[in-house]
C-alpha positions, 0 to 999 in steps of 0.5 A: 878534306873534300867538300860536296858544296861549294863554298860560294854559288859557282857559275858553270861557263861551259856547259853543254846541256841542249838537245842535240840531233844525233847526239849518241847520248840523252839529256838530262831534262832542266827540272832534274839538273835543278836538284843537283846544281842545288846540291852543289851549290851550282847556281848557273849553267852557261850552255854553249850548244843552243844551236841557231833557228829553230833549236836556239829558240827551243833551248831558250824555252826550254832551259832559260826561260823555265829556269830564269837566271839559271841557265844561261844559253849562247847562239852558234854560228850557222856554218852552212850559210 
């Protein structure tokens, strides 16, 4: 029998939830992700596409600060530097 919800709170340590320049598909607003996360007992998402500079600041404001402990955003190298 398949469980529709994790027994214990889950941390997904490999997600890409920040909006990306030139993205082919739209991102889901974090306020819409939270009910889905709660439904499957996904406590925290680690966002690996935080970017750098202003992109990082926007990701931190949109995800981490707006929904504390639900998202953890990582920075990315600035390859052109």
